[in-house]
LOZA-731431 format. One record per atom (N, C-alpha, C): x, y, z. Coordinates in pm, whole numbers, padded with zeros to 5 digits, always signed. Atoms other than C-alpha are relative to their C-alpha. Example, Ala and Ser with C-alpha at 12.3 -4.5 7.8 and 13.67 -1.06 7.14 Angstrom:
! LOZA-731431
+00089-00119+00000/+01230-00450+00780/+00090+00120+00000/-00082-00119-00006/+01367-00106+00714/-00077+00109+00073/
//
This chain:
! LOZA-731431
+00058-00014-00132/-12454+31549+16769/-00104-00107+00026/+00100+00105-00014/-12746+31315+16709/+00065-00136+00018/-00072+00127-00010/-12497+31032+16664/+00055-00019+00141/-00054+00008-00136/-12332+31111+16999/-00110-00025+00101/+00113+00024-00091/-12671+31129+17171/-00047-00144-00009/+00042+00140+00018/-12762+30792+17023/+00094-00095+00073/-00097+00086-00069/-12439+30636+17153/-00016+00009+00151/+00018-00019-00144/-12499+30788+17497/-00122-00074+00052/+00122+00070-00039/-12855+30654+17514/+00020-00150-00006/-00026+00143+00013/-12737+30314+17392/+00084-00050+00117/-00086+00039-00112/-12464+30304+17657/-00079-00004+00130/+00080-00003-00122/-12709+30402+17931/-00095-00118+00006/+00093+00113+00002/-12956+30135+17823/+00073-00130+00028/-00079+00120-00026/-12680+29873+17827/+00032-00012+00147/-00033+00001-00143/-12575+29975+18179/-00121-00037+00083/+00122+00029-00076/-12933+29972+18311/-00041-00145-00018/+00042+00137+00027/-13011+29643+18142/+00094-00100+00065/-00097+00094-00053/-12689+29478+18255/-00011-00014+00151/+00017+00010-00144/-12768+29555+18620/-00101-00108+00037/+00101+00101-00026/-13057+29311+18593/+00038-00137-00056/-00046+00126+00056/-12851+29036+18429/+00118-00050+00083/-00109+00057-00078/-12630+28807+18632/+00116-00034-00092/-00115+00043+00081/-12275+28749+18505/-00009-00148-00031/+00009+00139+00041/-12235+28423+18319/+00062-00094+00103/-00069+00084-00097/-12008+28296+18597/-00078-00019+00129/+00078+00008-00124/-12276+28341+18867/-00097-00117-00007/+00092+00113-00008/-12449+28018+18960/-00114+00039+00093/+00117-00049-00072/-12803+28088+19078/-00098-00112+00031/+00105+00093-00043/-13049+27879+19276/-00127+00081+00024/+00129-00064-00019/-13409+27990+19247/-00084-00079+00099/+00083+00065-00103/-13611+27909+19560/-00142+00053-00015/+00141-00039+00015/-13980+27920+19472/-00064-00017+00137/+00036-00002-00141/-14111+28017+19814/-00149+00026+00019/+00142-00013-00033/-14464+27974+19948/-00010+00028+00150/+00016-00033-00141/-14538+28153+20275/-00117+00096+00016/+00114-00086-00031/-14811+28353+20447/+00044+00111+00094/-00033-00107-00093/-14828+28658+20670/+00041-00056+00136/-00033+00061-00129/-14803+28423+20970/+00145-00048+00005/-00139+00050+00003/-14459+28301+20855/+00095+00100-00064/-00084-00097+00069/-14328+28616+20690/+00119+00042+00086/-00110-00042-00086/-14119+28717+20993/+00108-00109+00010/-00096+00111-00001/-13958+28371+21002/+00081+00000-00129/-00065-00004+00130/-13881+28394+20634/+00104+00113-00006/-00092-00113+00002/-13719+28736+20676/+00121-00025+00089/-00112+00033-00088/-13507+28615+20969/+00094-00100-00066/-00083+00100+00069/-13388+28320+20762/+00084+00065-00110/-00074-00068+00107/-13287+28545+20472/+00117+00080+00057/-00109-00073-00063/-13080+28758+20711/+00112-00095+00040/-00100+00098-00039/-12903+28447+20840/+00077-00051-00120/-00063+00050+00121/-12827+28341+20483/+00127+00078-00034/-00116-00083+00030/-12582+28630+20453/+00126-00050+00071/-00115+00052-00075/-12358+28456+20711/+00066-00117-00073/-00048+00125+00060/-12317+28147+20491/+00028+00011-00149/-00013-00006+00145/-12347+28248+20125/+00129+00070-00039/-00127-00058+00043/-12002+28304+19976/+00027-00023-00148/-00018+00030+00142/-12052+28190+19618/-00138-00006-00063/+00127+00010+00070/-12328+28226+19362/-00105+00092+00057/+00111-00083-00045/-12668+28371+19432/-00122-00087+00025/+00125+00069-00032/-12991+28249+19591/-00112+00101-00013/+00113-00089+00023/-13311+28412+19467/-00127-00064+00055/+00128+00046-00051/-13638+28373+19657/-00109+00056-00091/+00094-00037+00106/-13912+28376+19394/-00140-00048+00031/+00138+00048-00007/-14286+28341+19364/-00029-00103-00107/+00017+00099+00107/-14257+28144+19040/+00129-00006-00080/-00120+00018+00081/-13995+28014+18799/+00009+00103-00113/-00001-00099+00108/-14094+28281+18545/+00044+00138+00049/-00036-00131-00055/-13997+28563+18780/+00143+00038-00031/-00140-00026+00030/-13623+28528+18715/+00064-00128-00051/-00071+00115+00054/-13381+28300+18535/+00101-00051+00102/-00094+00063-00091/-13191+28057+18758/+00053-00127-00065/-00055+00125+00052/-12969+27759+18691/-00082-00120+00043/+00087+00106-00052/-13185+27534+18909/-00107+00064+00086/+00109-00047-00085/-13510+27570+19100/-00036-00107+00102/+00053+00088-00103/-13627+27419+19427/-00122+00071+00061/+00119-00058-00062/-13950+27472+19621/+00011-00004+00151/+00001-00012-00145/-13979+27589+19982/-00139+00039+00046/+00131-00027-00057/-14306+27577+20175/+00016+00033+00148/+00000-00040-00141/-14336+27767+20504/-00144+00007+00048/+00136+00003-00052/-14648+27694+20707/-00004+00017+00150/+00016-00019-00144/-14787+27762+21052/-00130-00066+00046/+00113+00065-00063/-15018+27543+21259/-00034+00078+00127/+00033-00088-00113/-15185+27797+21489/-00055-00078+00118/+00059+00079-00109/-15367+27529+21692/+00108-00054+00093/-00107+00059-00079/-15044+27365+21804/+00125+00089+00009/-00112-00096-00002/-14816+27669+21758/+00127-00064-00057/-00112+00069+00065/-14588+27479+21517/+00024+00061-00138/-00042-00046+00132/-14396+27621+21221/+00060-00118-00076/-00053+00107+00083/-14305+27392+20931/+00070+00058-00123/-00073-00038+00122/-14051+27427+20650/+00027-00126-00080/-00016+00118+00086/-14052+27182+20360/+00070+00037-00129/-00067-00015+00129/-13807+27160+20072/-00040-00115-00090/+00031+00100+00100/-13907+26977+19755/+00089+00024-00122/-00089-00007+00117/-13659+26903+19477/+00001-00138-00064/+00012+00134+00058/-13759+26608+19260/-00047-00099+00106/+00035+00099-00102/-13761+26305+19492/+00035+00044+00141/-00041-00050-00132/-13616+26510+19776/-00116+00078+00062/+00105-00070-00073/-13886+26611+20025/+00028-00015+00148/-00039+00003-00141/-13779+26702+20378/-00071+00114+00072/+00072-00097-00081/-13986+26880+20643/+00065+00017+00135/-00050-00033-00133/-13855+27054+20954/-00110+00072+00078/+00101-00061-00084/-14069+27168+21246/+00064+00078+00114/-00048-00080-00114/-14030+27427+21519/-00120+00051+00079/+00100-00057-00089/-14241+27525+21818/+00070+00088+00102/-00064-00087-00099/-14154+27823+22039/+00005-00061+00140/-00001+00064-00131/-14235+27602+22338/+00077-00130+00003/-00071+00126+00009/-14021+27311+22221/+00146+00011+00039/-00140+00005-00039/-13659+27209+22268/+00094+00054-00108/-00086-00047+00108/-13524+27317+21929/+00020+00151+00008/-00029-00142+00003/-13353+27654+21908/-00059+00063-00126/+00053-00071+00115/-13507+27913+21679/+00107+00013-00109/-00108-00011+00098/-13166+27960+21513/+00021-00129-00077/-00010+00128+00070/-13158+27589+21431/-00107-00011-00108/+00108+00005+00098/-13494+27616+21257/+00031+00093-00119/-00037-00090+00111/-13367+27913+21055/+00103-00066-00091/-00097+00073+00082/-13073+27700+20940/-00069-00108-00083/+00076+00101+00075/-13326+27435+20834/-00080+00063-00114/+00069-00070+00108/-13486+27698+20613/+00097+00037-00113/-00094-00050+00101/-13169+27806+20433/+00099-00104-00051/-00110+00093+00029/-12953+27490+20415/-00001-00054-00143/+00003+00078+00123/-13075+27327+20094/+00054+00076-00122/-00061-00069+00114/-12997+27598+19834/+00152+00016+00015/-00144-00004-00021/-12652+27627+19994/+00064-00131-00044/-00052+00130+00042/-12603+27255+19935/-00006-00015-00152/+00007+00005+00147/-12718+27290+19573/+00120+00073-00062/-00116-00074+00050/-12447+27551+19519/+00128-00079+00024/-00120+00078-00032/-12187+27331+19693/+00017-00118-00095/-00008+00111+00094/-12271+27034+19469/+00047+00048-00138/-00044-00056+00128/-12230+27253+19163/+00148+00035+00004/-00141-00038-00011/-11896+27383+19288/+00091-00122-00005/-00082+00122+00008/-11766+27031+19340/-00001-00055-00142/+00012+00052+00137/-11894+26926+18999/+00093+00075-00096/-00080-00081+00092/-11712+27213+18827/+00143+00019+00050/-00133-00020-00056/-11409+27211+19057/+00029+00144+00037/-00016-00143-00026/-11468+27579+19132/+00004+00026+00151/-00020-00027-00143/-11336+27589+19488/+00149-00008+00030/-00140-00003-00037/-11009+27633+19672/+00044-00127+00068/-00053+00116-00073/-10852+27405+19930/-00111-00085+00056/+00110+00070-00063/-11171+27314+20114/-00133+00040-00063/+00137-00030+00041/-11537+27294+20021/-00095-00067+00098/+00103+00055-00086/-11823+27250+20264/-00115-00051-00087/+00101+00061+00085/-12080+27013+20112/-00138-00003+00065/+00131+00006-00065/-12359+26991+20374/-00016+00116+00098/+00032-00115-00086/-12529+27273+20566/-00117-00027+00093/+00112+00028-00089/-12817+27101+20740/+00051-00004+00145/-00048-00003-00138/-12792+27158+21119/-00003-00134+00070/+00001+00135-00057/-12849+26786+21182/+00127-00076-00034/-00115+00087+00019/-12614+26491+21140/+00022-00030-00148/-00044+00043+00133/-12425+26440+20811/+00141-00056+00016/-00130+00063-00026/-12135+26190+20831/+00010-00134-00072/-00026+00134+00054/-11985+25852+20725/-00011-00004-00152/+00008-00009+00144/-11905+25914+20359/+00060-00117-00075/-00053+00100+00093/-11842+25676+20068/-00015+00056-00141/+00000-00067+00129/-11744+25819+19729/+00020-00099-00113/-00013+00080+00122/-11794+25654+19390/+00029+00096-00115/-00032-00099+00104/-11606+25875+19140/-00047-00043-00138/+00046+00047+00131/-11703+25653+18845/-00146+00039-00026/+00142-00033+00015/-12072+25722+18909/-00031+00143+00041/+00024-00137-00045/-12029+26072+19052/-00096+00006+00116/+00091+00008-00114/-12209+25972+19372/+00079+00000+00130/-00059+00002-00134/-12127+26035+19736/-00109-00041+00099/+00095+00051-00097/-12311+25828+19997/+00038+00048+00140/-00025-00043-00136/-12349+25945+20355/-00123-00029+00086/+00109+00020-00094/-12569+25925+20664/-00052+00136+00045/+00061-00125-00044/-12813+26202+20756/-00122-00028+00084/+00122+00015-00081/-13089+26252+21012/-00102+00108-00033/+00089-00110+00036/-13268+26529+20824/-00142-00046-00031/+00133+00051+00030/-13566+26304+20750/-00055-00071+00124/+00071+00060-00113/-13785+26235+21056/+00090-00032+00119/-00086+00020-00115/-13486+26234+21292/+00079-00129+00002/-00076+00124+00008/-13370+25881+21208/+00121+00019-00092/-00114-00002+00090/-13028+25830+21055/-00031-00087-00122/+00030+00069+00125/-13083+25736+20691/+00116+00012-00098/-00097-00008+00108/-12863+25660+20393/-00048+00103-00102/+00029-00098+00105/-12850+25947+20144/+00118+00001-00097/-00112-00015+00092/-12642+26022+19839/-00013+00129-00079/-00010-00117+00086/-12530+26329+19649/+00030-00048-00142/-00026+00027+00141/-12547+26306+19272/+00062+00127-00059/-00068-00120+00045/-12287+26549+19143/-00033+00036-00145/+00030-00029+00140/-12395+26517+18780/-00123+00088-00015/+00120-00084+00008/-12742+26664+18837/-00022+00084+00126/+00001-00080-00123/-12665+26834+19173/-00126-00024+00084/+00114+00033-00085/-12937+26650+19365/+00047-00081+00121/-00019+00086-00117/-12954+26483+19705/-00122-00090+00010/+00107+00098-00010/-13159+26167+19748/+00015-00077+00131/-00001+00072-00127/-13255+25989+20071/-00063-00137-00019/+00048+00137+00009/-13296+25610+20089/-00045-00043+00140/+00047+00020-00137/-13507+25585+20403/-00034-00146+00027/+00042+00130-00052/-13538+25260+20596/-00073+00031+00130/+00076-00046-00115/-13818+25342+20837/+00004-00103+00113/-00009+00086-00115/-13793+25205+21188/+00141-00046+00030/-00139+00042-00015/-13415+25178+21167/+00091+00121-00013/-00106-00098+00023/-13099+25387+21189/+00114-00069-00072/-00104+00060+00082/-12819+25329+20942/+00134+00072+00019/-00135-00054-00007/-12442+25379+20948/+00086-00067-00108/-00104+00056+00087/-12139+25317+20721/-00054-00056-00132/+00043+00050+00132/-12302+25292+20374/+00120-00021-00092/-00107+00031+00094/-12074+25129+20115/-00060-00056-00128/+00050+00047+00130/-12156+25093+19746/+00091-00112-00049/-00077+00115+00049/-12048+24761+19593/+00088+00040-00118/-00090-00034+00112/-11764+24759+19337/-00071+00014-00134/+00072-00010+00127/-12013+24705+19054/-00114+00102+00005/+00100-00106-00011/-12245+24981+19184/-00143-00048+00013/+00137+00052-00002/-12548+24753+19225/-00061-00011+00138/+00047+00035-00134/-12572+24705+19603/+00062+00090+00105/-00050-00080-00112/-12539+24909+19921/+00012-00090+00122/-00029+00071-00125/-12382+24749+20227/-00006+00102+00113/+00010-00097-00108/-12457+24911+20562/-00023-00068+00135/+00032+00039-00137/-12493+24881+20938/-00134+00061+00036/+00132-00052-00033/-12850+24913+21062/-00057-00064+00125/+00064+00048-00124/-13082+24857+21359/-00141-00052-00026/+00134+00041+00039/-13381+24713+21175/-00056-00110+00090/+00045+00110-00085/-13395+24410+21406/+00026+00028+00148/-00008-00036-00141/-13346+24599+21731/+00139+00022+00054/-00138-00029-00036/-12965+24598+21755/+00083+00000-00128/-00080-00019+00120/-12674+24653+21518/+00022-00131-00075/-00024+00110+00092/-12663+24416+21224/+00055+00056-00131/-00049-00038+00132/-12513+24419+20876/-00103-00041-00104/+00103+00023+00101/-12745+24445+20576/+00054+00038-00138/-00017-00049+00136/-12742+24483+20201/-00137+00035-00057/+00123-00028+00075/-13002+24636+19971/+00042+00048-00138/-00036-00042+00136/-13006+24700+19597/-00001+00152-00012/+00002-00143+00031/-12920+25047+19474/-00096+00019-00117/+00107-00006+00100/-13251+25076+19291/-00123+00064+00065/+00118-00065-00056/-13591+25246+19332/-00076-00084+00100/+00073+00087-00092/-13738+24942+19511/+00091-00061+00106/-00099+00050-00096/-13445+24907+19754/-00063-00053+00128/+00059+00035-00130/-13672+24886+20061/-00072-00135-00002/+00068+00130+00009/-13840+24569+19931/+00098-00117+00005/-00097+00108+00015/-13516+24372+19908/+00118+00015+00096/-00104-00010-00101/-13321+24445+20228/+00032-00139+00051/-00044+00135-00038/-13117+24141+20323/+00089+00007+00125/-00082+00010-00120/-12976+24054+20667/+00124-00084-00031/-00126+00068+00029/-12609+23956+20636/+00058-00064+00125/-00058+00053-00124/-12484+23914+20993/-00100-00093+00068/+00085+00095-00073/-12621+23647+21228/+00040-00001+00147/-00028+00004-00143/-12632+23575+21600/-00069+00113+00073/+00067-00101-00081/-12747+23795+21886/+00097+00102+00059/-00097-00099-00042/-12438+24015+21920/+00010+00110-00106/-00008-00110+00097/-12400+24361+21760/+00111-00018-00102/-00096+00003+00110/-12224+24374+21423/+00005+00140-00062/-00014-00140+00040/-12087+24696+21276/+00122+00019-00091/-00116-00040+00080/-11840+24877+21046/+00027-00085-00121/-00024+00090+00114/-11887+24680+20721/+00076+00065-00114/-00057-00045+00127/-11694+24707+20396/+00001-00117-00097/-00006+00104+00103/-11667+24515+20069/+00142-00054-00011/-00127+00064+00032/-11386+24265+20023/+00009-00018-00152/+00019+00001+00145/-11503+24196+19668/-00151+00003-00024/+00142-00015+00031/-11839+24194+19490/-00088-00104+00068/+00080+00106-00062/-11950+23874+19665/+00036-00026+00145/-00048+00027-00134/-11775+23901+20000/+00010+00131+00079/-00005-00120-00084/-11799+24148+20290/+00080-00028+00127/-00068+00005-00128/-11603+24222+20607/-00077+00085+00100/+00059-00081-00105/-11740+24347+20938/+00049-00050+00135/-00036+00038-00136/-11676+24339+21312/-00126-00040+00074/+00114+00043-00082/-11902+24160+21561/+00048-00032+00141/-00035+00023-00139/-11898+24150+21938/-00007-00148+00037/+00008+00131-00064/-11827+23831+22130/-00027+00025+00149/+00025-00018-00143/-11868+23771+22504/+00105+00088+00067/-00108-00072-00067/-11533+23928+22588/+00063+00110-00084/-00064-00102+00084/-11417+24135+22286/-00080+00013-00129/+00069+00011+00128/-11499+24139+21916/+00091-00074-00097/-00080+00066+00103/-11379+23967+21601/-00039+00054-00136/+00028-00041+00137/-11352+24058+21236/-00038-00123-00081/+00052+00113+00075/-11551+23833+21007/+00002+00030-00149/+00014-00005+00145/-11534+23764+20634/-00115-00091-00038/+00118+00080+00032/-11864+23648+20492/-00031+00006-00148/+00041+00009+00140/-11965+23529+20145/-00149+00029-00009/+00142-00030+00018/-12296+23670+20023/-00072-00106-00083/+00062+00105+00083/-12355+23372+19795/-00017-00131+00076/+00009+00129-00069/-12276+23070+20008/-00018+00010+00150/+00011-00024-00144/-12314+23228+20355/+00118-00057+00078/-00121+00046-00069/-11963+23107+20436/+00054+00113+00086/-00051-00099-00093/-11825+23290+20743/+00136-00045+00052/-00136+00032-00045/-11456+23304+20834/+00048+00107+00097/-00061-00096-00092/-11316+23471+21150/+00144+00029-00043/-00135-00040+00036/-10998+23665+21079/+00082+00027+00126/-00088-00021-00115/-10705+23670+21320/+00067+00136-00013/-00052-00137+00005/-10638+24039+21374/+00080+00030+00126/-00084-00042-00112/-10402+24221+21609/-00085+00070+00106/+00065-00073-00108/-10515+24349+21950/-00124-00068+00053/+00120+00056-00063/-10819+24291+22166/-00126+00020-00085/+00117-00029+00083/-11064+24450+21920/+00048+00061-00131/-00034-00056+00131/-11064+24553+21554/-00123+00063-00063/+00111-00079+00054/-11277+24803+21363/+00034+00051-00140/-00008-00075+00126/-11336+24984+21031/+00097-00058-00101/-00090+00057+00102/-11173+24747+20780/-00008+00077-00131/-00007-00059+00133/-11064+24883+20444/+00085-00093-00086/-00068+00097+00086/-10956+24666+20151/+00063+00070-00120/-00068-00048+00120/-10697+24754+19887/+00078-00116-00060/-00066+00111+00070/-10593+24485+19637/+00013-00125+00088/+00001+00119-00083/-10686+24208+19880/+00066+00017+00136/-00061-00028-00130/-10493+24365+20170/-00101+00070+00090/+00100-00051-00092/-10706+24441+20475/+00066+00093+00101/-00043-00098-00099/-10628+24760+20667/-00111+00016+00103/+00103-00012-00103/-10807+24807+20999/+00053+00074+00121/-00033-00062-00128/-10814+24990+21331/+00005-00108+00106/-00015+00099-00106/-10685+24777+21621/+00008+00070+00135/-00008-00048-00137/-10738+24839+21992/+00084-00098+00081/-00088+00083-00084/-10456+24709+22211/+00025+00076+00129/-00004-00075-00124/-10478+24808+22576/-00092+00120-00011/+00080-00123+00015/-10595+25171+22565/+00038+00075-00126/-00053-00069+00116/-10430+25252+22233/-00060-00055-00130/+00048+00035+00134/-10577+25255+21882/+00113+00020-00101/-00098-00011+00107/-10348+25191+21586/-00053-00063-00127/+00042+00053+00129/-10371+25090+21221/+00093-00112-00042/-00075+00119+00037/-10262+24745+21105/-00049-00051-00135/+00034+00059+00130/-10269+24542+20786/+00008-00151+00010/+00006+00146+00000/-10368+24178+20740/+00017-00049-00143/-00027+00056+00132/-10219+23996+20440/+00041-00145+00017/-00031+00144-00004/-10221+23616+20399/+00018-00050+00143/-00002+00047-00137/-10287+23565+20769/+00102+00068+00090/-00103-00068-00078/-10004+23795+20884/-00039+00146+00024/+00032-00138-00036/-10064+24122+21072/+00128+00080+00013/-00115-00090-00011/-09817+24408+21033/-00049+00139+00036/+00037-00135-00039/-09821+24756+21183/+00018+00095-00118/-00007-00102+00104/-09892+25041+20943/+00025+00138+00061/-00016-00128-00072/-09924+25338+21181/-00057-00017+00140/+00043+00019-00139/-09936+25292+21559/+00098+00072+00091/-00085-00083-00085/-09789+25570+21773/-00055+00000+00142/+00050-00020-00135/-09836+25674+22135/-00141+00055-00002/+00133-00058+00015/-10145+25857+22011/-00093-00099-00070/+00099+00089+00063/-10461+25711+21851/-00008+00024-00149/+00022-00005+00145/-10504+25632+21483/-00125-00081-00034/+00128+00063+00037/-10844+25545+21330/-00023+00011-00150/+00064-00024+00130/-11037+25513+21006/+00095-00008-00119/-00096+00007+00112/-10777+25386+20754/-00068-00011-00135/+00035+00017+00142/-10833+25436+20381/+00129+00018-00079/-00120-00003+00084/-10575+25394+20103/-00038+00055-00136/+00026-00053+00134/-10553+25587+19779/-00001-00113-00101/+00013+00110+00096/-10642+25376+19474/+00133-00052-00056/-00129+00047+00052/-10278+25362+19358/+00085-00066+00108/-00072+00067-00108/-10172+25223+19697/+00116+00079+00058/-00117-00078-00042/-09925+25506+19761/-00015+00061+00138/+00018-00076-00123/-10082+25677+20061/-00110-00062+00087/+00100+00031-00100/-10266+25588+20378/-00056+00131+00053/+00067-00116-00057/-10521+25849+20490/-00074-00048+00124/+00056+00048-00127/-10639+25826+20852/-00028+00117+00093/+00030-00098-00104/-10759+26010+21162/+00093-00023+00118/-00085+00012-00119/-10530+26084+21458/-00010+00126+00085/+00002-00113-00093/-10522+26305+21767/+00141+00036+00047/-00140-00016-00041/-10142+26336+21773/+00041+00144+00027/-00034-00138-00038/-10148+26715+21801/-00111+00064+00086/+00094-00052-00098/-10429+26747+22053/-00146-00015-00037/+00136+00026+00045/-10745+26717+21842/+00008-00097-00117/+00000+00095+00112/-10848+26466+21579/+00001+00075-00133/-00014-00058+00133/-10735+26565+21231/+00019-00113-00101/-00027+00095+00107/-10693+26393+20895/+00148+00009-00036/-00142+00009+00031/-10339+26275+20820/+00021-00091-00121/-00033+00082+00116/-10170+26117+20519/+00143-00052+00015/-00132+00061-00010/-09877+25872+20527/+00044-00052-00135/-00061+00055+00120/-09655+25804+20230/+00048-00141+00032/-00031+00138-00034/-09635+25424+20235/+00136-00045-00053/-00135+00032+00049/-09302+25430+20050/+00107+00061+00090/-00102-00071-00078/-09110+25687+20254/-00029+00001+00150/+00038-00004-00141/-09304+25672+20582/-00030+00139+00052/+00028-00137-00045/-09347+26052+20597/-00149+00020+00020/+00140-00024-00036/-09671+26176+20755/-00028+00149-00008/+00039-00139+00020/-09850+26500+20663/-00141+00020+00051/+00136-00034-00043/-10150+26667+20826/-00075+00066-00114/+00080-00055+00110/-10425+26740+20573/-00099+00106+00046/+00098-00098-00050/-10649+26952+20799/+00060+00083+00114/-00062-00073-00111/-10409+27166+21008/-00073+00127+00038/+00066-00127-00025/-10624+27477+20978/-00149-00016+00032/+00137+00021-00047/-10954+27319+21090/+00007-00023+00151/-00018+00009-00146/-10980+27378+21468/-00104-00086+00070/+00102+00089-00057/-11234+27100+21530/+00039-00145-00027/-00023+00142+00026/-11232+26722+21554/-00053-00037-00138/+00034+00043+00136/-11242+26561+21210/+00016-00152-00007/-00003+00146+00007/-11324+26194+21140/-00046-00048-00138/+00057+00077+00111/-11413+25938+20873/+00044+00050-00139/-00046-00039+00133/-11192+26023+20573/-00041-00101-00107/+00028+00081+00118/-11277+25891+20227/+00073+00066-00116/-00079-00061+00106/-11053+25939+19925/-00005-00083-00128/-00015+00063+00131/-11033+25865+19554/+00138+00027-00057/-00132-00036+00046/-10674+25985+19533/+00010+00143-00049/+00004-00138+00045/-10781+26327+19408/-00059+00092+00106/+00066-00075-00106/-11006+26442+19691/-00001-00083+00128/+00024+00064-00129/-11044+26364+20060/-00127+00059+00060/+00122-00041-00067/-11392+26381+20212/+00013-00034+00148/-00006+00028-00143/-11440+26395+20589/-00115+00074+00070/+00105-00062-00081/-11685+26492+20866/+00064+00090+00104/-00050-00099-00095/-11620+26804+21076/-00099+00014+00115/+00083-00005-00120/-11751+26812+21433/+00028+00130+00075/-00015-00128-00068/-11775+27177+21534/-00059-00010+00141/+00044+00006-00139/-11815+27232+21906/-00144+00049+00014/+00139-00038-00022/-12182+27237+22004/-00090-00018-00121/+00078+00020+00121/-12298+27140+21652/+00011-00144-00047/-00006+00131+00063/-12376+26825+21459/+00099+00003-00117/-00104+00001+00104/-12123+26710+21197/-00053+00036-00139/+00025-00026+00141/-12112+26832+20839/+00114-00058-00082/-00097+00062+00089/-11927+26690+20540/+00073+00107-00081/-00087-00088+00077/-11636+26873+20381/+00083-00085-00096/-00093+00066+00091/-11398+26790+20099/+00118+00094-00022/-00116-00080+00035/-11046+26907+20024/+00076-00071-00113/-00084+00057+00104/-10812+26858+19733/+00117-00072+00064/-00113+00077-00052/-10545+26597+19791/+00127+00045-00071/-00125-00051+00056/-10211+26765+19737/+00112-00096+00039/-00110+00092-00025/-09916+26528+19704/+00133+00068-00030/-00133-00057+00020/-09550+26615+19731/+00076-00082-00105/
//
């Protein structure tokens, strides 16, 4: 009898104890939260909103890291400026420090501010899920209610570069580090940036920026002192945009002329500039695969995708509808692009051997742009109606 009572007590203690222990498979983000009575109602509203978005793992709001065991910890500061009636929310995670503000008398919606309170731990979970591959067909990577778009993936380094306006409202280059599940922002103050591209050797970032008052092409080192060594690449007084790397010492970009635009190839060492003869009145978004230049061409009112090889332009995909944003899988087998051929813009994939075309985002009911692929995944930006874009990724399934 005593033995049976002992087993019963042991079983009860295990059950009670296990209720306070997360399963090994549960990934947990501990948010060390600092708030006052003046911001407590905002904090509670944000936690209620979190239930709409959290579908994996667990987010714990803690007073200190010793309160509970989590896989990672971030800090959230909620403050209130009574003089100006302004609420502030600041996330700190290593080098990541981003502050959002809200005033009941301002233009921002209260619901937007609540999303700015809950977005970052959701992104930490998403980075972990991508790192471990623990997701289905799609995975949402960004949750900030501002702009997140224009991706560039470096699978060798486990980095994904993109543009975000979460810091001070300007569009800045940022990157996700999947190995340590962090996000870092490379701010260039006084400028907005677009189309970040990491060089083949991983040492330099190429981008479009407005540092000199209109669109130009720039490079900067991918290093802690990047802001001290920004270099102007384009020249002249006409906007330049949509850059990409041709090789480690040469870049491609488009630049306006008096009547149209032209695609330029420029050496970063000798400043040699060569205009390229492309198809159509205008050309955009070049992509290079094994020396072959894929690009978007505008002819009349129609956008299509063409390829330039040894001075000869050939059509790759140009239908009655519009095709944009060409990228090619590393093995050269598939073209991935954006098209509105079924009414909204979706991501499509063309088998370059057979010519068959498959829609990759048929179940996303919103416009989708700017694909990026390593042959295993396809990243893209989703533009939900009435919202700013967020970055998603899906597995690339081949037939």
